C-alpha positions in Angstrom: -15.8 -82.5 26.1 -13.7 -84.8 23.6 -12.0 -83.3 20.6 -14.2 -84.9 18.0 -17.6 -83.8 19.4 -15.8 -80.2 20.0 -14.9 -79.9 16.5 -18.3 -80.7 15.2 -19.9 -78.5 17.8 -17.5 -75.6 16.7 -18.1 -75.9 12.9 -22.0 -76.2 13.4 -22.0 -73.1 15.5 -19.6 -71.1 13.3 -21.7 -71.9 10.2 -24.7 -70.5 12.0 -22.7 -67.5 13.2 -19.8 -65.8 11.4 -17.6 -68.5 9.7 -18.3 -70.9 7.1 -15.9 -73.2 5.4 -16.7 -74.9 2.3 -15.9 -78.5 3.4 -17.5 -80.5 6.2 -15.7 -82.4 8.9 -15.3 -86.1 8.4 -16.0 -88.1 11.5 -12.5 -89.3 11.9 -11.0 -85.8 11.7 -9.5 -83.9 14.7 -9.7 -80.1 14.8 -8.1 -77.4 16.9 -9.5 -73.8 16.9 -7.0 -71.0 17.4 -8.4 -67.2 17.8 -6.3 -64.4 16.2 -7.1 -61.0 17.6 -5.9 -59.4 14.2 -5.9 -60.3 10.5 -3.2 -59.5 8.3 -4.1 -57.8 4.9 -2.1 -60.4 3.1 0.5 -63.2 3.7 4.2 -62.6 4.3 6.3 -61.2 3.1 4.0 -58.3 1.8 3.3 -56.8 5.3 5.1 -56.1 8.5 2.2 -57.2 10.7 2.8 -59.9 13.2 -0.5 -61.5 12.4 0.3 -61.2 8.8 3.4 -63.2 9.4 1.9 -65.9 11.9 0.4 -68.1 9.1 3.9 -68.9 7.8 4.3 -70.9 11.0 1.8 -73.4 9.8 2.6 -73.5 6.1 5.9 -71.8 5.0 8.8 -72.7 7.2 12.3 -71.7 6.4 15.8 -73.0 6.6 16.0 -72.9 10.2 13.9 -71.6 13.2 14.3 -71.1 17.0 12.6 -73.2 19.7 11.0 -72.3 22.9 14.4 -71.7 24.7 15.5 -69.8 21.5 17.9 -72.5 20.4 18.3 -72.7 16.8 16.8 -75.7 14.9 17.5 -76.6 11.2 14.3 -77.0 9.2 14.8 -77.0 5.4 18.6 -76.9 6.0 20.5 -80.2 6.5 22.5 -78.4 9.4 23.2 -75.0 10.8 25.9 -73.5 8.5 29.0 -71.7 9.7 30.7 -68.7 8.1 34.0 -68.7 6.3 36.2 -65.7 5.4 37.2 -65.2 1.8 40.6 -64.1 0.7 39.0 -60.7 0.3 37.8 -60.5 3.8 34.1 -61.2 3.0 31.8 -63.5 4.7 30.8 -66.6 2.8 28.1 -68.9 4.1 27.4 -72.3 2.4 23.8 -73.7 3.0 23.0 -77.4 2.4 19.4 -78.4 1.9 18.1 -81.6 3.2 17.6 -84.3 0.4 14.0 -85.4 -0.5 12.1 -82.4 0.6 9.1 -81.3 -1.5 6.9 -78.2 -1.4 3.3 -79.0 -0.3 2.2 -79.6 -4.0 4.9 -82.3 -4.3 7.5 -80.3 -6.2 11.2 -81.0 -5.1 12.9 -78.3 -3.1 16.3 -77.3 -4.6 18.6 -74.4 -4.5 16.9 -73.0 -7.4 14.0 -71.9 -5.1 16.5 -70.1 -2.8 18.1 -68.3 -5.8 14.6 -66.9 -6.8 14.1 -65.7 -3.4 17.5 -64.1 -3.4 16.5 -62.4 -6.9 13.4 -60.9 -5.0 15.4 -59.6 -2.1 18.0 -58.2 -4.3 15.8 -56.3 -6.7 13.5 -53.8 -5.2 11.5 -53.7 -8.5 10.0 -57.1 -7.7 8.2 -55.7 -4.6 7.5 -52.5 -2.9 6.8 -54.0 0.5 9.1 -56.9 0.9 11.6 -56.1 4.1 15.0 -56.3 2.7 17.1 -54.6 5.3 20.4 -53.9 3.7 20.3 -57.2 1.7 20.7 -55.6 -1.7 23.8 -53.6 -0.6 25.7 -56.2 1.4 25.1 -59.5 -0.5 27.5 -59.5 -3.2 27.1 -63.1 -4.6 24.6 -65.9 -4.7 26.0 -69.1 -6.0 24.2 -72.3 -6.8 26.7 -75.1 -6.0 24.3 -78.0 -6.8 20.8 -78.9 -6.5 21.0 -79.0 -2.8 23.7 -76.5 -2.0 24.0 -72.8 -2.5 26.3 -70.1 -1.1 25.8 -66.3 -0.1 28.7 -63.9 0.2 28.3 -60.9 2.3 30.7 -57.9 1.9 33.1 -57.8 4.7 32.5 -59.1 8.1 28.9 -60.1 8.9 28.5 -62.0 12.2 24.7 -62.1 12.4 24.2 -64.0 9.4 21.9 -66.6 11.1 19.6 -64.1 12.8 19.6 -60.6 11.0 17.0 -59.6 8.4 19.7 -60.4 5.8 20.1 -64.0 6.8 19.7 -66.6 4.1 16.1 -67.5 3.3 14.2 -69.8 1.2 10.5 -69.7 2.2 8.6 -69.6 -1.2 8.7 -71.9 -4.4 10.6 -70.9 -7.5 8.0 -72.7 -9.7 5.4 -70.2 -8.5 7.3 -67.1 -8.5 10.2 -67.6 -10.7 8.2 -67.2 -14.1 6.4 -64.2 -12.9 9.7 -62.5 -11.9 11.3 -63.5 -15.2 8.5 -61.7 -16.9 9.0 -58.6 -15.1 6.0 -59.1 -12.6 5.8 -57.9 -9.0 4.8 -59.9 -6.0 1.8 -57.6 -5.2 0.1 -58.7 -8.3 0.1 -62.4 -7.4 -3.0 -64.0 -6.1 -0.8 -66.2 -3.8 -0.5 -63.7 -1.3 -4.2 -63.4 -0.5 -5.0 -67.2 -0.8 -7.0 -66.8 -3.9 -5.1 -69.4 -6.2 -5.6 -73.1 -6.2 -2.8 -75.6 -6.2 -3.1 -79.2 -6.4 -1.6 -81.3 -3.5 0.1 -84.6 -4.1 -1.6 -87.4 -2.0 -4.5 -85.3 -0.9 -8.1 -84.8 -2.0 -8.1 -81.1 -1.5 -6.3 -78.0 -3.0 -4.1 -75.6 -1.5 -4.4 -71.7 -1.5 -0.6 -71.3 -1.2 2.2 -73.5 -1.7 4.8 -73.9 1.2 6.9 -76.1 3.3 5.2 -76.8 6.6 3.2 -79.4 8.8 0.0 -77.7 7.4 -1.3 -76.3 4.2 -3.3 -73.2 3.9 -6.5 -74.5 2.1 -8.9 -71.6 2.7 -9.1 -67.8 3.8 -12.3 -66.2 4.3 -11.4 -62.4 4.6 -12.7 -61.0 7.9 -13.5 -64.3 9.3 -10.9 -67.0 9.3 -8.4 -69.5 7.8 -8.4 -73.2 7.5 -5.1 -75.3 7.4 -5.1 -79.1 6.7 -2.2 -81.5 7.5 0.3 -81.7 4.7 0.7 -85.2 3.5 4.1 -84.2 2.0 5.5 -83.0 5.4 8.6 -85.3 6.1 8.9 -84.6 9.9 6.6 -85.2 12.9 3.0 -85.5 11.7 0.6 -83.2 13.5 -1.8 -84.6 15.8 -4.7 -82.5 14.4 -6.1 -83.0 10.8 -7.0 -79.4 10.7 -6.3 -76.1 12.2 -9.1 -73.4 12.1 -8.0 -69.8 12.6 -10.8 -67.5 13.6 -10.4 -63.6 13.7 -12.0 -62.1 16.8 -10.8 -58.5 17.2 -12.7 -57.8 20.4 -10.9 -59.2 23.4 -14.2 -59.7 25.3 -15.7 -61.6 22.6 -12.6 -63.6 22.5 -12.8 -64.7 26.1 -16.4 -65.5 25.6 -15.6 -67.8 22.7 -13.3 -69.7 24.7 -15.8 -69.9 27.7 -18.3 -71.3 25.3 -15.9 -73.8 23.9 -15.8 -72.3 20.5 -12.1 -71.9 20.5 -9.3 -74.0 21.9 -6.3 -71.7 21.9 -6.1 -67.9 22.6 -2.9 -66.1 23.0 -1.3 -62.7 23.0 -3.8 -61.3 25.5 -2.9 -58.8 28.4 -1.5 -59.8 31.8 -4.5 -58.2 33.5 -6.9 -60.9 32.0 -5.1 -63.9 33.7 -7.7 -64.4 36.2 -10.6 -64.3 33.7 -9.1 -67.0 31.5 -7.9 -69.3 34.3 -11.4 -69.0 35.8 -12.8 -70.8 32.6 -13.7 -74.4 33.1 -11.1 -76.8 31.4 -8.8 -73.9 30.4 -5.3 -73.5 31.6 -3.0 -70.6 31.0 0.7 -70.0 30.9 3.1 -67.3 29.9 5.9 -67.6 27.3 9.0 -65.4 26.8 8.1 -62.1 25.1 9.8 -59.7 22.9 7.2 -57.2 22.6 6.9 -54.0 24.7 3.8 -51.9 24.4 5.0 -48.3 24.1 3.9 -44.8 23.6 5.3 -43.8 20.2 5.6 -40.1 19.1 6.1 -39.1 15.6 9.1 -36.9 15.6 9.6 -35.9 11.9 7.8 -33.3 9.6 4.3 -33.8 9.8 2.3 -31.3 7.8 -0.1 -30.7 10.9 -2.2 -27.8 10.8 -1.9 -25.3 13.6 -5.1 -26.7 15.0 -3.4 -30.1 15.3 -0.2 -28.8 17.1 1.7 -27.9 14.0 5.3 -28.9 14.1 5.4 -29.1 17.9 6.4 -32.9 18.1 9.7 -32.1 16.0 10.9 -30.6 19.4 12.8 -33.3 21.3 12.1 -31.3 24.5 8.5 -31.7 23.8 8.7 -35.5 23.4 10.9 -35.7 26.5 8.1 -33.6 28.5 5.5 -36.1 27.2 7.3 -38.9 29.0 7.9 -37.1 32.1 4.3 -36.1 32.3 3.0 -39.7 32.5 3.3 -42.0 35.6 3.9 -45.3 33.4 4.9 -47.2 36.5 1.8 -46.6 38.4 -0.2 -47.2 35.1 1.1 -50.6 34.7 0.4 -51.6 38.4 -3.2 -50.1 38.3 -4.3 -51.2 34.9 -2.4 -54.6 34.9 -1.0 -55.6 38.2 2.1 -55.2 40.4 5.5 -56.2 39.1 5.0 -55.4 35.4 8.2 -54.2 34.0 8.2 -50.8 32.2 11.5 -50.9 30.0 13.8 -47.8 29.5 14.4 -48.8 25.9 13.1 -50.6 23.0 16.4 -52.9 23.0 16.5 -55.8 25.2 17.9 -54.9 28.6 21.0 -57.0 28.2 22.0 -54.3 25.7 21.3 -51.3 27.8 24.2 -48.9 28.9 24.6 -48.7 32.8 23.8 -45.0 32.7 20.7 -45.0 30.7 18.1 -43.4 33.0 14.3 -44.2 33.1 12.3 -41.0 32.4 10.4 -40.8 35.8 7.1 -39.3 36.4 7.9 -35.7 36.9 5.2 -33.1 36.3 7.3 -30.1 37.3 10.0 -31.4 35.2 7.7 -31.8 32.1 6.4 -28.3 32.6 10.0 -27.0 32.7 10.9 -28.8 29.5 7.6 -27.3 27.8 8.7 -23.9 28.9 12.3 -24.4 27.7 10.6 -25.4 24.4 8.7 -22.0 24.4 5.4 -23.5 25.4 3.4 -21.8 28.0 -0.4 -21.1 28.5 -0.6 -17.6 27.3 -4.4 -17.4 27.3 -5.1 -19.2 30.4 -7.3 -21.9 28.5 -5.5 -24.8 30.0 -3.5 -25.8 26.9 0.1 -24.7 26.3 1.0 -22.7 23.1 4.1 -21.3 21.3 3.8 -18.6 18.5 0.1 -18.9 18.7 0.0 -22.6 18.0 -1.6 -24.6 20.7 -0.3 -28.1 21.7 -3.7 -29.5 21.2 -5.7 -31.9 19.3 -2.8 -34.3 18.8 -4.2 -37.6 17.2 -3.8 -40.3 19.6 -4.2 -43.7 17.9 -4.2 -47.3 19.0 -6.0 -50.8 18.1 -9.1 -52.2 19.2 -7.9 -53.4 22.5 -9.4 -52.7 26.0 -6.1 -52.2 27.8 -4.7 -50.0 25.3 -7.9 -48.0 25.1 -7.8 -47.5 28.9 -4.2 -46.5 28.6 -5.3 -43.8 26.1 -7.9 -42.5 28.5 -5.4 -42.0 31.5 -2.7 -40.8 29.3 -5.1 -38.1 28.1 -5.7 -37.0 31.6 -2.0 -36.9 32.4 -1.1 -34.9 29.4 -3.9 -32.5 30.1 -2.5 -31.7 33.5 0.6 -30.3 31.9 -1.5 -28.3 29.0 -1.1 -30.9 26.2 -4.7 -31.9 24.6 -5.1 -35.1 22.5 -7.8 -36.8 20.4 -8.2 -40.0 21.1 -8.8 -42.5 18.1 -9.3 -46.3 17.8 -8.1 -47.7 14.5 -8.5 -51.4 13.1 -5.0 -53.0 13.2 -5.1 -53.8 9.4 -5.7 -50.0 8.9 -3.4 -48.7 11.5 -0.2 -50.9 10.3 -1.0 -50.9 6.7 1.7 -50.2 4.1 2.1 -46.7 2.7 0.6 -47.8 -0.7 -2.3 -49.2 1.3 -3.1 -45.8 3.1 -1.9 -47.1 6.5 -2.7 -44.9 9.3 0.9 -44.8 10.6 2.7 -44.9 7.3 0.7 -42.1 6.1 1.3 -39.8 9.1 -2.3 -39.5 10.1 -1.4 -39.7 13.6 0.7 -38.0 16.4 0.9 -40.4 19.3 0.2 -44.1 19.3 0.1 -47.1 21.5 1.3 -50.5 20.1 4.1 -53.0 20.4 7.0 -53.6 18.0 9.2 -56.4 18.8 12.7 -56.3 19.7 15.2 -58.9 18.5 17.0 -60.9 21.3 19.2 -62.7 18.8 21.1 -59.9 17.3 22.0 -56.2 18.5 21.4 -54.8 14.9 18.6 -52.2 15.2 15.7 -52.9 12.6 16.8 -50.9 9.6 13.4 -50.7 8.2 11.9 -49.2 11.3 14.9 -47.0 12.8 16.9 -45.8 10.0 16.5 -42.8 7.7 16.2 -45.0 4.6 13.1 -46.6 6.3 10.9 -43.4 6.3 7.8 -44.0 4.2 7.2 -41.9 1.2 6.3 -41.9 -2.4 9.9 -42.7 -3.3 10.1 -45.2 -0.3 6.7 -47.0 -0.2 8.0 -50.1 1.6 9.5 -48.2 4.5 8.2 -48.7 7.9 9.7 -45.8 10.0 6.6 -43.5 10.3 7.8 -42.1 13.6 10.4 -40.6 11.2 13.4 -41.4 13.6 16.5 -40.3 11.5 19.9 -40.0 12.9 22.9 -40.4 10.7 25.2 -41.4 13.2 22.7 -44.1 14.3 22.6 -45.4 11.0 26.5 -45.4 10.7 26.6 -47.3 14.0 24.2 -50.1 12.7 26.6 -50.5 9.7 29.5 -50.8 12.1 27.7 -53.2 14.3 26.7 -55.3 11.4 30.5 -55.7 10.4 32.1 -56.0 13.7 32.7 -59.2 15.4 31.3 -59.7 19.0 33.7 -58.2 21.8 34.5 -55.0 23.5 34.6 -52.8 20.4 31.2 -54.1 19.2 29.7 -53.7 22.7 30.7 -49.9 22.7 29.1 -49.4 19.3 25.9 -51.1 20.6 25.8 -49.0 23.7 26.1 -45.8 21.7 23.4 -46.9 19.2 21.1 -47.8 22.1 21.7 -44.4 23.6 21.0 -42.4 20.4 17.8 -44.5 19.9 16.9 -43.6 23.4 17.5 -39.8 23.1 15.2 -39.7 20.1 12.5 -39.6 22.7 10.0 -41.0 20.3 9.7 -44.3 22.1 8.5 -44.6 25.7 7.8 -48.0 27.3 4.5 -48.8 29.0 4.7 -52.4 29.7 7.0 -55.4 28.8 4.7 -58.2 27.6 4.9 -61.9 28.2 2.8 -63.9 25.4 0.0 -65.5 27.4 -1.7 -68.6 26.2 -5.0 -69.9 27.1 -5.4 -73.8 26.4 -8.4 -75.8 26.3 -7.3 -79.0 27.9 -10.1 -81.1 26.8 -8.7 -80.6 23.1 -5.0 -80.3 23.5 -2.5 -81.2 26.4 -1.1 -78.1 28.3 2.3 -79.6 28.6 2.6 -80.2 24.8 1.7 -76.6 23.9 3.7 -75.0 26.9 6.9 -76.8 25.6 6.3 -76.1 22.0 5.7 -72.5 21.1 7.9 -69.9 19.6 9.1 -66.9 21.5 10.3 -64.4 18.9 8.2 -61.8 16.9 5.9 -64.1 15.1 6.9 -67.7 15.3 4.5 -68.7 18.1 3.2 -71.8 16.1 6.6 -72.9 14.7 6.4 -76.1 16.7 2.8 -77.0 16.5 3.3 -80.4 14.8 4.5 -81.4 18.4 1.2 -80.5 20.1 -0.7 -83.5 21.5 -4.3 -84.1 21.4 -6.0 -84.7 24.8 -7.2 -88.1 25.4 
């Protein structure tokens, strides 16, 4: 089926079913339809969800990006900057913007745009949800040199200025956010981040729901249904082959496969390794894996939890109990039986190139698990099959994950493994938008309404710095810290200190030793236990888009999978 007839068929079918966009398709327009298994609650940077950040790949590119081979590529920047050391020993980075760039509404892009974003990242009062890392603490100066040049100065040595959370950024327009910030407003009050504003687009007969710099423009967002993007007439680089990108939200993996089988979607991605056969069996569909940075893991909440005695009380604060849980589960066999042979089960959240040689995998060992529980004071004193300590049973632990068949199967089998050592869990399936929501939005994780969880959190292959928002004491969510995303409550002062040292130490043996110690301390928190290393699988309708162009032009980091979509080629 050709791409024109496919596009018309899709929009007619979706209008009858679940998704209706206001505009109709012109006869000379080409459309590609991409399925997302999750929907972000708002646009980046107001959430930490992968699927909340993915739209930026279409409409909000930044100073630089990384390609399929993780090579850095300039986007807004005229070139990739190098750092210089000041007389005071600080790190100064001068960034030059390309000439003639405009935002999607035709407004020129200048250093003033980057300065406003610096102000937002420096002042926590501008947003409670923006992930800043240590930016407010280590960026000592922002200087506008001219309309196309600015400089950022970091306190002391800062070798990861190209990839760390604190890297220079310029993703959003000053003419939209500058006046609001100057008046004391906060980002959360802006309709921009829910696609509810209208902006005129120079050279186009449609309006935009969010101004950005990218090959496409976000033109519509129907909450719970989908998004529409149209080609940006002000994009200065490779013009995309498709006039429109339609994103549909399909949270059920079976429905997603059925939609691809029926020709209603052209691209699916992020699905489990065990579904390769089902997708490759679809007529006209080819599949391929891209490098991944995500590991599905079993997470354990390790801090004060306020649980009642009926939900295990404070049992999980004991590292012996958390270690026993890992030994009670045959994670390698689980991966082979639920997915297939050869699936890697990582020892640590960090990329394996950073693991110390003596970092042991916690093997399946029922006797060892029982011994650890006994050492922690847990035995089955009343012979009811559940271990207890001081009258509190290790039972009814809230075991949560998303609406994903593979993860749900993991839950069921892990429940059996834990029951065999006297631990009882209550399985709960939570929509991703609720599970991962911010503290202020009553997220399941951030509001501590869980004990065990299965989900993936990406590791960063570009820098050895641990995610400060996820793994440092300062990231633990609370009324005083609603932007934090460390709901597993891992808090180790030495680990925090090590990350600060890694931040300020040049690559070499000294830094390697610091990294090895940090990885070990993270591991010894026993709150993270790998279940499977995930490739990012794609299903491609080759009647609509060529496999080769997609395979060669996808991102392989946390949420940049469509950062080269303008290079995709339409099928003949």
